[in-house]
Rosetta silent file (secondary structure, phi, psi, omega in degrees, C-alpha in Angstrom):
SEQUENCE: MDGTLLEIAPTPDAVQVEESLKKLLLRVRDALDGAIALVSGRSLQQLDELFAPERWPAAGLHGLERRGADERIQHAGPHAPALADARVALAELANRSPGTLVEDKGRSLALHYRAVPGLESSLRREIRGIAMRLGDDYHVLEGNRVFEVKPRAATKADAIRAFLAEPPFAGRRPMFIGDDITDLDGFAAVERAGGISVAVGDRVQAQSRVASPRDVRALLADLAEFRVTAQ
SCORE:     score description
SCORE:     0.000 S_00000001
   1 L     0.000  -60.054 -178.407    0.000    0.000    0.000 S_00000001
   2 E   -65.475  122.251 -178.377    2.555    2.621    1.123 S_00000001
   3 L    87.864   -6.762 -178.859    4.438    3.814   -1.933 S_00000001
   4 L  -119.123  -66.439  173.531    2.144    1.851   -4.254 S_00000001
   5 L   -82.463  -29.198 -175.948   -1.479    2.857   -3.734 S_00000001
   6 E  -128.364  150.595  174.164   -0.501    5.815   -1.565 S_00000001
   7 L   -66.214  147.227  176.238    2.389    8.249   -1.448 S_00000001
   8 L   -63.116  133.685  178.257    4.918    7.595    1.303 S_00000001
   9 L  -103.314  160.892  179.572    4.121    9.689    4.392 S_00000001
  10 L   -56.430  -36.272  176.709    6.621   11.048    6.955 S_00000001
  11 L  -136.485  155.778 -179.692    5.301    8.549    9.523 S_00000001
  12 H   -57.448  -35.490 -177.308    3.051    5.466    9.214 S_00000001
  13 H   -73.686  -13.757 -177.311    0.276    7.145   11.212 S_00000001
  14 H   -81.438   -7.120 -177.072    0.190   10.118    8.848 S_00000001
  15 L   -74.617  137.959  173.690   -1.281    8.052    5.995 S_00000001
  16 L  -132.946  143.749  179.512   -4.894    8.621    4.995 S_00000001
  17 L  -102.390  118.514 -178.562   -6.919    6.800    2.353 S_00000001
  18 L   -72.033  151.544  178.815   -9.008    9.101    0.207 S_00000001
  19 H   -60.404  -32.705 -179.634  -12.598    8.228   -0.611 S_00000001
  20 H   -63.577  -35.473  177.683  -11.711    8.328   -4.303 S_00000001
  21 H   -70.980  -41.335  177.731   -9.254    5.452   -3.804 S_00000001
  22 H   -59.191  -42.324  179.113  -11.793    3.431   -1.853 S_00000001
  23 H   -67.190  -37.309  178.181  -14.301    3.881   -4.674 S_00000001
  24 H   -63.067  -43.832 -179.910  -11.691    2.921   -7.268 S_00000001
  25 H   -64.076  -34.177  176.458  -10.897   -0.325   -5.466 S_00000001
  26 H   -66.256  -39.002  177.248  -14.598   -1.160   -5.352 S_00000001
  27 H   -63.085  -43.563  179.065  -14.806   -0.625   -9.127 S_00000001
  28 H   -64.231  -41.779  178.935  -11.821   -2.925   -9.648 S_00000001
  29 H   -60.060  -44.189  179.721  -13.345   -5.543   -7.364 S_00000001
  30 H   -64.701  -41.121 -178.082  -16.595   -5.511   -9.305 S_00000001
  31 H   -67.971  -30.898 -177.480  -14.776   -5.703  -12.647 S_00000001
  32 L  -101.630   15.691  179.726  -12.624   -8.638  -11.478 S_00000001
  33 L    54.306   38.824  174.455  -15.440  -10.524   -9.744 S_00000001
  34 L    91.649   -3.369 -172.613  -13.817   -9.961   -6.374 S_00000001
  35 L   -85.713   65.965  174.900  -10.263  -10.994   -7.314 S_00000001
  36 L  -141.487  135.695 -179.142   -8.350   -8.171   -5.641 S_00000001
  37 L  -139.112  151.659  174.499   -6.311   -8.344   -2.441 S_00000001
  38 E   -95.568  132.073  177.956   -4.091   -6.042   -0.421 S_00000001
  39 E  -125.202  112.191 -165.769   -0.589   -7.389    0.334 S_00000001
  40 L  -142.861  161.950  169.459    1.182   -5.158    2.826 S_00000001
  41 L   -81.699  -14.388  175.895    3.718   -4.788    5.579 S_00000001
  42 L   -73.780  161.958  178.296    0.970   -3.230    7.650 S_00000001
  43 L   -78.373  161.114  175.617   -1.187   -5.365    9.924 S_00000001
  44 H   -59.173  -38.824  179.263   -4.683   -6.495    8.968 S_00000001
  45 H   -60.901  -43.332  178.860   -6.026   -4.278   11.744 S_00000001
  46 H   -64.413  -42.639  179.832   -4.301   -1.230   10.270 S_00000001
  47 H   -62.283  -41.590  179.835   -5.558   -2.037    6.788 S_00000001
  48 H   -64.215  -38.820  179.110   -9.119   -2.433    8.062 S_00000001
  49 H   -66.850  -40.789 -177.468   -8.940    0.900    9.869 S_00000001
  50 H   -71.270  -36.583 -174.664   -7.565    2.693    6.812 S_00000001
  51 H  -103.891   12.260  178.912   -9.994    1.170    4.310 S_00000001
  52 L   -52.864  145.003    8.543  -13.088    1.064    6.530 S_00000001
  53 L   -88.902    0.341 -178.323  -15.857    0.144    6.162 S_00000001
  54 L   -75.807  145.929  172.454  -14.580   -2.484    3.682 S_00000001
  55 L  -118.769  103.678 -173.203  -12.657   -5.534    4.871 S_00000001
  56 L   -85.253  150.536  162.797  -10.543   -6.677    1.945 S_00000001
  57 L   -54.221  130.309 -171.630   -8.932  -10.032    1.310 S_00000001
  58 E  -157.799  151.971  169.781   -5.496   -9.106    2.566 S_00000001
  59 E  -116.001  125.994  179.534   -2.091  -10.256    3.715 S_00000001
  60 E  -112.282  166.016  177.191   -0.562   -8.248    6.527 S_00000001
  61 H    53.054   43.795  177.812    2.874   -8.107    8.146 S_00000001
  62 H    57.748   36.067  175.901    4.568   -9.285    4.947 S_00000001
  63 H    99.672   -5.399 -179.303    2.522  -12.493    4.890 S_00000001
  64 L   -69.086  -23.275  175.373    2.534  -13.372    8.601 S_00000001
  65 E  -136.736  143.552 -175.766   -1.240  -12.936    8.671 S_00000001
  66 E  -147.293  135.919  175.327   -3.694  -13.451    5.851 S_00000001
  67 E  -118.137  118.623  179.088   -7.454  -13.114    5.393 S_00000001
  68 L   -78.475  177.298  178.646   -8.934  -14.879    2.408 S_00000001
  69 L   -63.424  -20.854  178.323  -12.049  -13.882    0.520 S_00000001
  70 L   -84.568    5.704  176.600  -13.946  -16.253    2.825 S_00000001
  71 L    77.594   -3.641  178.559  -12.973  -14.014    5.782 S_00000001
  72 L   -73.940  136.945 -177.715  -10.936  -16.751    7.481 S_00000001
  73 E  -109.044  133.460  177.804   -7.711  -15.451    9.036 S_00000001
  74 E  -121.521  142.675  178.794   -4.506  -17.463    9.204 S_00000001
  75 E  -120.287  150.973  176.622   -1.348  -16.627   11.159 S_00000001
  76 L  -131.421  151.707  175.057    2.228  -17.789   10.737 S_00000001
  77 L    90.274  172.904 -179.053    5.267  -17.575   12.971 S_00000001
  78 L   -63.548  158.467  177.419    5.824  -17.229   16.722 S_00000001
  79 L   -76.190  163.406 -174.709    3.406  -15.300   18.894 S_00000001
  80 H   -54.607  -36.781 -177.897    4.149  -11.734   19.935 S_00000001
  81 H   -54.422  -24.168  179.320    5.572  -12.556   23.437 S_00000001
  82 H   -63.240  -19.772 -177.725    8.716  -13.898   21.752 S_00000001
  83 H   -93.369    7.168 -172.560    9.547  -10.297   20.851 S_00000001
  84 H   -56.647  -50.161 -178.861    9.425   -8.958   24.424 S_00000001
  85 H   -66.321  -40.035  178.759   13.190   -8.500   24.848 S_00000001
  86 H   -63.895  -34.480  179.807   13.586   -7.155   21.314 S_00000001
  87 H   -61.868  -43.402  178.755   10.817   -4.644   21.985 S_00000001
  88 H   -66.333  -45.285 -178.392   12.770   -3.227   24.935 S_00000001
  89 H   -63.194  -38.428 -179.052   16.057   -3.222   23.016 S_00000001
  90 H   -70.546  -36.086  176.756   14.505   -1.463   20.037 S_00000001
  91 H   -64.270  -40.278  178.093   12.955    1.200   22.254 S_00000001
  92 H   -65.537  -40.191  177.721   16.363    1.836   23.817 S_00000001
  93 H   -61.753  -42.467  179.353   17.940    2.068   20.361 S_00000001
  94 H   -65.301  -37.085  178.564   15.337    4.616   19.281 S_00000001
  95 H   -64.948  -31.883  178.880   15.943    6.670   22.424 S_00000001
  96 H   -83.759   -6.395 -173.607   19.644    6.791   21.546 S_00000001
  97 L  -128.824   76.435 -178.969   18.855    7.705   17.935 S_00000001
  98 L   -54.107  137.636 -178.510   16.744   10.891   17.745 S_00000001
  99 L   101.565  -12.864  176.131   14.665   11.044   14.577 S_00000001
 100 L   -91.162  163.124 -177.415   13.917    7.322   14.473 S_00000001
 101 E  -141.447  128.048  176.324   10.504    5.845   15.147 S_00000001
 102 E   -91.585  131.322  174.791    9.549    2.390   16.452 S_00000001
 103 E  -115.860  112.416 -179.452    6.405    0.817   15.026 S_00000001
 104 E   -90.634  111.278 -177.670    5.149   -2.115   17.100 S_00000001
 105 L  -100.240    7.943 -179.948    3.104   -4.389   14.830 S_00000001
 106 L    90.972  -73.576  179.262    2.574   -7.129   17.399 S_00000001
 107 L   -89.358   -7.234  176.751    4.234   -9.999   15.546 S_00000001
 108 L  -148.273  162.763 -178.527    7.009   -7.805   14.171 S_00000001
 109 E  -129.659  130.806 -178.274    8.836   -4.618   15.104 S_00000001
 110 E  -117.892  142.047  174.741    9.852   -1.878   12.683 S_00000001
 111 E  -117.797  112.012  179.954   12.355    0.932   13.099 S_00000001
 112 E   -92.317  137.069  179.278   11.773    3.856   10.729 S_00000001
 113 L  -134.199   33.031 -178.114   14.635    6.250   10.030 S_00000001
 114 L   -58.972  -33.467 -177.465   13.245    8.383    7.202 S_00000001
 115 L   -80.815  -15.055 -177.271   14.133   11.569    9.069 S_00000001
 116 L  -135.774   63.582 -175.885   17.744   10.471    9.718 S_00000001
 117 H   -61.430  -21.508  179.476   18.973    8.513    6.657 S_00000001
 118 H   -67.590  -14.807  179.763   22.590    9.108    7.671 S_00000001
 119 H   -88.829    4.194 -172.683   22.138    6.626   10.529 S_00000001
 120 H   -52.021  -50.977 -174.627   21.366    3.740    8.162 S_00000001
 121 H   -63.592  -46.850 -178.175   24.632    1.825    8.597 S_00000001
 122 H   -68.059  -38.366  178.203   24.797    2.076   12.375 S_00000001
 123 H   -66.190  -39.883  178.369   21.103    1.235   12.788 S_00000001
 124 H   -59.240  -45.807 -179.097   21.452   -1.776   10.495 S_00000001
 125 H   -61.066  -45.875 -176.626   24.311   -3.124   12.581 S_00000001
 126 H   -70.660  -39.695 -177.090   22.466   -2.684   15.867 S_00000001
 127 H   -73.043  -29.025  173.555   19.122   -4.041   14.722 S_00000001
 128 H   -65.297  -36.888  176.204   20.783   -7.105   13.229 S_00000001
 129 H   -63.888  -39.526  177.348   22.312   -7.747   16.641 S_00000001
 130 H   -62.505  -44.227 -178.985   18.863   -7.499   18.228 S_00000001
 131 H   -66.732  -38.082 -179.261   17.436   -9.976   15.718 S_00000001
 132 H   -60.888  -34.376  179.966   20.308  -12.431   16.183 S_00000001
 133 L   -69.091  -16.215  177.646   19.513  -12.704   19.885 S_00000001
 134 L   -83.379  -13.186 -179.924   16.034  -13.950   18.954 S_00000001
 135 L    97.204 -177.860 -173.500   17.477  -16.983   17.142 S_00000001
 136 L   -69.620  -13.845 -178.514   17.138  -18.384   13.658 S_00000001
 137 L   -74.258  -11.997 -176.806   13.355  -17.984   13.552 S_00000001
 138 E  -120.742  156.997  174.347   13.743  -14.210   13.097 S_00000001
 139 E  -151.491  175.318  178.023   15.519  -11.948   10.626 S_00000001
 140 E  -104.593  123.005  176.105   15.752   -8.297    9.605 S_00000001
 141 E  -100.134  123.627 -178.151   13.712   -7.236    6.594 S_00000001
 142 E   -97.890  134.597  177.142   14.990   -4.031    4.994 S_00000001
 143 E  -130.312 -160.754 -178.313   12.641   -1.605    3.288 S_00000001
 144 L   -75.665   97.250 -178.163   12.531    2.028    2.227 S_00000001
 145 L    60.627   38.189  177.130   14.109    3.775    5.238 S_00000001
 146 E  -152.294  142.037  170.073   12.906    1.047    7.585 S_00000001
 147 E  -116.288  135.812 -178.189   14.309   -2.063    9.246 S_00000001
 148 E  -128.969  126.719  174.385   11.862   -4.687   10.472 S_00000001
 149 E   -89.615  115.588 -175.695   12.496   -7.568   12.852 S_00000001
 150 E  -144.370  158.299  174.153   10.077  -10.310   11.824 S_00000001
 151 E   -63.686  149.395  176.135    9.697  -14.086   11.829 S_00000001
 152 L   -79.042   -4.747 -165.813   11.015  -15.943    8.805 S_00000001
 153 L   -60.662  -26.082 -176.240    7.864  -18.096    8.814 S_00000001
 154 L  -151.317  157.373  178.921    6.069  -16.356    5.936 S_00000001
 155 L  -134.344  174.048  173.929    6.601  -13.877    3.104 S_00000001
 156 H   -62.609  -33.898  178.301    4.486  -11.896    0.683 S_00000001
 157 H   -62.992  -40.880  177.449    5.189  -14.646   -1.857 S_00000001
 158 H   -60.191  -43.039 -179.825    3.656  -17.235    0.480 S_00000001
 159 H   -64.223  -42.710 -179.952    0.540  -15.088    0.814 S_00000001
 160 H   -62.421  -45.002  178.863    0.251  -14.614   -2.939 S_00000001
 161 H   -61.522  -36.900  178.862    0.542  -18.356   -3.581 S_00000001
 162 H   -66.972  -42.034  176.699   -2.158  -18.985   -0.977 S_00000001
 163 H   -60.166  -42.848 -175.613   -4.492  -16.485   -2.628 S_00000001
 164 H   -69.139  -11.592  179.885   -3.896  -18.073   -6.041 S_00000001
 165 L   -94.837    1.590 -175.593   -4.955  -21.450   -4.685 S_00000001
 166 L  -138.058  158.184  176.653   -8.440  -20.322   -3.651 S_00000001
 167 L   -65.053  150.297   -2.307  -11.501  -18.548   -5.105 S_00000001
 168 L   -91.459   16.828 -175.396  -11.901  -15.994   -6.567 S_00000001
 169 L   -89.710  -26.645 -174.532   -8.200  -15.852   -7.471 S_00000001
 170 L   -58.602  136.730  176.501   -7.636  -19.447   -8.589 S_00000001
 171 L    82.873    1.885 -179.257   -7.142  -19.911  -12.322 S_00000001
 172 L  -101.441  159.057  174.107   -6.490  -16.240  -13.017 S_00000001
 173 L   -85.813  115.991 -172.939   -3.369  -14.546  -14.323 S_00000001
 174 L   -81.120  153.769  169.812   -2.054  -12.565  -11.339 S_00000001
 175 E  -128.961  131.033  177.069   -0.677   -9.044  -11.235 S_00000001
 176 E  -124.691  129.246 -176.734    1.347   -7.817   -8.271 S_00000001
 177 E  -116.069  128.221  179.794    2.271   -4.153   -7.860 S_00000001
 178 E  -153.730  169.814 -173.769    4.961   -3.018   -5.414 S_00000001
 179 L  -129.691   -0.856 -167.715    7.615   -0.398   -4.853 S_00000001
 180 L  -135.513  170.330  177.387   10.193   -1.797   -2.445 S_00000001
 181 H   -57.351  -33.614 -179.262   12.747   -4.519   -1.775 S_00000001
 182 H   -66.195   -9.766 -179.809   10.143   -6.195    0.419 S_00000001
 183 H   -98.564   -4.398 -174.144    8.076   -6.803   -2.736 S_00000001
 184 H   -62.172  -40.188  179.642   10.722   -8.698   -4.702 S_00000001
 185 H   -68.286  -29.203  174.985    9.594  -12.144   -3.552 S_00000001
 186 H   -67.853  -41.042  175.214    6.039  -11.183   -4.530 S_00000001
 187 H   -57.331  -47.256 -177.905    7.231  -10.232   -8.009 S_00000001
 188 H   -61.838  -38.360 -178.073    8.962  -13.601   -8.325 S_00000001
 189 H   -64.599  -45.102 -178.682    5.845  -15.461   -7.185 S_00000001
 190 H   -72.424  -32.622  177.814    3.533  -13.922   -9.779 S_00000001
 191 H   -65.808  -41.013  177.678    6.109  -14.284  -12.536 S_00000001
 192 H   -64.925  -27.401  179.141    6.469  -17.998  -11.777 S_00000001
 193 L   -87.152    8.270 -179.867    2.669  -18.237  -11.941 S_00000001
 194 L    81.181   16.810 -177.002    2.671  -16.673  -15.419 S_00000001
 195 L   -97.864 -162.123 -173.490    1.560  -13.293  -14.136 S_00000001
 196 E  -123.035  128.532  173.916    2.762   -9.710  -14.353 S_00000001
 197 E  -102.251  137.271 -177.691    4.996   -7.848  -11.895 S_00000001
 198 E  -129.675  119.024  177.085    4.769   -4.050  -11.811 S_00000001
 199 E   -91.369  143.839  176.232    7.314   -1.827  -10.045 S_00000001
 200 E  -108.907  120.077 -175.623    6.398    1.640   -8.815 S_00000001
 201 L    81.173 -163.573 -174.143    9.277    4.099   -9.084 S_00000001
 202 L  -117.823   18.417 -178.442   12.873    3.084   -9.630 S_00000001
 203 L   -75.652  -33.049 -177.413   13.814    1.389   -6.357 S_00000001
 204 L  -134.001  163.948 -179.734   13.229   -2.152   -7.637 S_00000001
 205 L  -102.159  143.231  175.161   13.057   -4.017  -10.949 S_00000001
 206 L  -151.703 -179.583 -179.680    9.981   -5.792  -12.363 S_00000001
 207 L   -66.287  -36.059  179.326    8.533   -6.782  -15.729 S_00000001
 208 E  -129.448  167.133 -177.264    6.696   -3.457  -16.017 S_00000001
 209 E  -147.000  140.716  167.681    7.068   -0.081  -14.361 S_00000001
 210 E  -126.131  162.774 -169.704    4.984    2.946  -13.493 S_00000001
 211 L   -82.911  -33.379 -168.855    6.313    6.164  -12.003 S_00000001
 212 L  -158.037  169.079  174.297    4.144    6.803   -8.962 S_00000001
 213 H   -56.328  -31.419  176.394    1.045    5.848   -6.948 S_00000001
 214 H   -59.310  -39.606  179.781   -0.904    8.244   -9.177 S_00000001
 215 H   -73.178  -30.117  175.096    0.016    6.014  -12.121 S_00000001
 216 H   -62.477  -44.086  179.463   -0.985    2.907  -10.168 S_00000001
 217 H   -63.195  -39.112  178.040   -4.451    4.367   -9.720 S_00000001
 218 H   -65.205  -40.051  177.608   -4.623    5.154  -13.432 S_00000001
 219 H   -61.655  -44.628 -179.984   -3.561    1.581  -14.216 S_00000001
 220 H   -66.358  -39.139  178.017   -6.258    0.161  -11.959 S_00000001
 221 H   -63.776  -41.202  178.024   -8.887    2.479  -13.453 S_00000001
 222 H   -64.667  -40.710  179.899   -7.906    1.365  -16.959 S_00000001
 223 H   -62.429  -45.589  179.430   -8.036   -2.273  -15.891 S_00000001
 224 H   -62.788  -42.503 -179.286  -11.507   -1.874  -14.423 S_00000001
 225 H   -65.978  -41.358  179.765  -12.750   -0.045  -17.514 S_00000001
 226 H   -63.370  -43.789 -178.774  -11.267   -2.642  -19.872 S_00000001
 227 H   -64.650  -41.782 -179.831  -12.850   -5.528  -17.968 S_00000001
 228 H   -65.235  -43.011  179.546  -16.259   -3.871  -17.889 S_00000001
 229 H   -64.525  -40.580 -178.800  -16.092   -3.072  -21.617 S_00000001
 230 H   -64.777  -31.224 -179.316  -14.953   -6.609  -22.450 S_00000001
 231 L   -76.244    0.000    0.000  -17.905   -8.063  -20.597 S_00000001
């Protein structure tokens, strides 16, 4: 969502979803007979709050939680208590690093440093040390000015494959749109399934490219219009 459907905001809480985007997604859903899902690093709870009143088929926390079109929710990886020590360590790191922001997602922990990009190297070193103390079940996922300590148990690619195995996605040619390193495994998953990967901006490579979230919305509007006309 962030950087793909919406412009990147200074902080995660600063993001707002315009009514025009909500209406566009409803048009796409109708045109595709329901075959649209959100795949995000945000939690399902955050996605539901942002896109209320709709509850979309969605994968949150980079695939650690997933809600299918049938509304059933599945979780992967250790429960949140395993992160207790890391939560304290990350808070201490943020206190020593003015300009950083900790985002507690429950099953994962993110450290944003958009305001202090010069700290990237030192923050990477320290957060990797925090993750190592959690054992092999955890790793650090790097994104656009963010480091995230998360379980290895699931990825966006796992979520995409699960969607493609169930209605209304099964048997369709998938398209996955993303803007960050965290989307690369999703690109690979749809390409292996004979689908189309679309990069937003120039941070990552994919089969196709658009310049900005504005262009993503235009792409989705064109897709919805084409499907309706074809029917």
